[in-house]
C-alpha positions as CSV (number, residue, x, y, z in Angstrom):
1,M,23.0,-12.2,3.8
2,P,19.5,-13.6,3.9
3,L,17.6,-13.9,0.6
4,E,14.6,-11.8,0.1
5,H,11.8,-11.5,-2.4
6,H,11.1,-8.0,-3.6
7,P,7.3,-8.1,-4.3
8,L,5.7,-4.9,-5.5
9,T,3.7,-4.7,-2.2
10,R,7.0,-4.5,-0.3
11,E,8.7,-2.2,-2.8
12,F,5.7,0.2,-2.7
13,P,4.0,-0.3,0.6
14,Q,2.1,3.0,0.5
15,Q,0.8,2.5,-3.0
16,G,-1.5,-0.5,-2.5
17,D,-4.7,1.3,-3.4
18,V,-3.1,2.9,-6.4
19,M,-1.8,-0.5,-7.6
20,R,-5.2,-2.1,-7.2
21,K,-6.7,0.7,-9.2
22,L,-4.1,0.4,-12.0
23,M,-4.5,-3.4,-12.1
24,Q,-8.2,-2.8,-13.1
25,S,-8.0,0.3,-15.2
26,H,-4.5,0.6,-16.9
27,P,-4.0,-1.3,-20.1
28,H,-0.3,-2.1,-19.4
29,F,0.1,-2.1,-15.6
30,P,-1.1,-5.7,-15.1
31,R,1.5,-7.0,-17.7
32,L,4.3,-5.0,-16.1
33,A,3.4,-6.1,-12.6
34,G,3.2,-9.7,-13.8
35,E,6.6,-9.5,-15.5
36,Y,8.1,-7.9,-12.4
37,E,6.8,-10.6,-10.1
38,A,7.9,-13.5,-12.4
39,L,11.3,-12.0,-12.7
40,D,11.6,-11.4,-9.0
41,K,10.7,-15.1,-8.4
42,R,13.3,-16.3,-10.9
43,I,16.0,-14.1,-9.3
44,Y,15.1,-15.5,-5.9
45,E,15.3,-19.1,-7.2
46,I,18.7,-18.4,-8.8
47,E,20.1,-16.8,-5.6
48,D,18.7,-19.7,-3.6
49,G,20.6,-22.2,-5.8
50,R,17.5,-23.8,-7.4
51,E,18.6,-22.6,-10.9
52,A,22.1,-22.3,-12.1
53,V,23.2,-19.3,-14.2
54,D,26.4,-17.3,-14.5
55,D,26.9,-14.0,-12.7
56,L,26.5,-11.9,-15.8
57,T,23.1,-13.4,-16.5
58,L,22.0,-12.8,-12.9
59,Q,23.2,-9.2,-13.2
60,G,21.2,-8.8,-16.4
61,L,18.1,-10.1,-14.8
62,K,18.5,-7.8,-11.8
63,L,18.9,-4.8,-14.2
64,Q,15.8,-5.9,-16.0
65,R,13.9,-6.0,-12.7
66,V,15.1,-2.5,-11.9
67,G,13.9,-1.2,-15.3
68,L,10.5,-2.7,-14.7
69,K,10.4,-1.3,-11.2
70,D,11.2,2.2,-12.6
71,E,8.4,1.9,-15.1
72,I,6.0,0.8,-12.4
73,A,7.1,3.6,-10.1
74,D,6.5,6.1,-12.9
75,L,3.0,4.8,-13.5
76,L,2.2,4.8,-9.7
77,R,3.5,8.4,-9.4
78,K,1.4,9.6,-12.3
79,A,-1.7,7.8,-11.1
80,G,-1.2,9.0,-7.5
81,S,-1.1,12.6,-8.6
82,A,-4.1,12.4,-10.9
């Protein structure tokens, strides 16, 4: 299976305008987005073999990424309906 990054622009392709708006106006969105992107990059590097961690650690990182994605999706949903 080929490795893939999961950037927010790919995860939420229809929400680009809302993301840009939140990056400028929301007090926490830029931090969440930055954490998500950094975590996604680390997961990619682990899966690519550039960083060695055990499977349990990798699973924990993936769950953390899902949690951040859920928070971001919630903010996008609220901002899109406002």
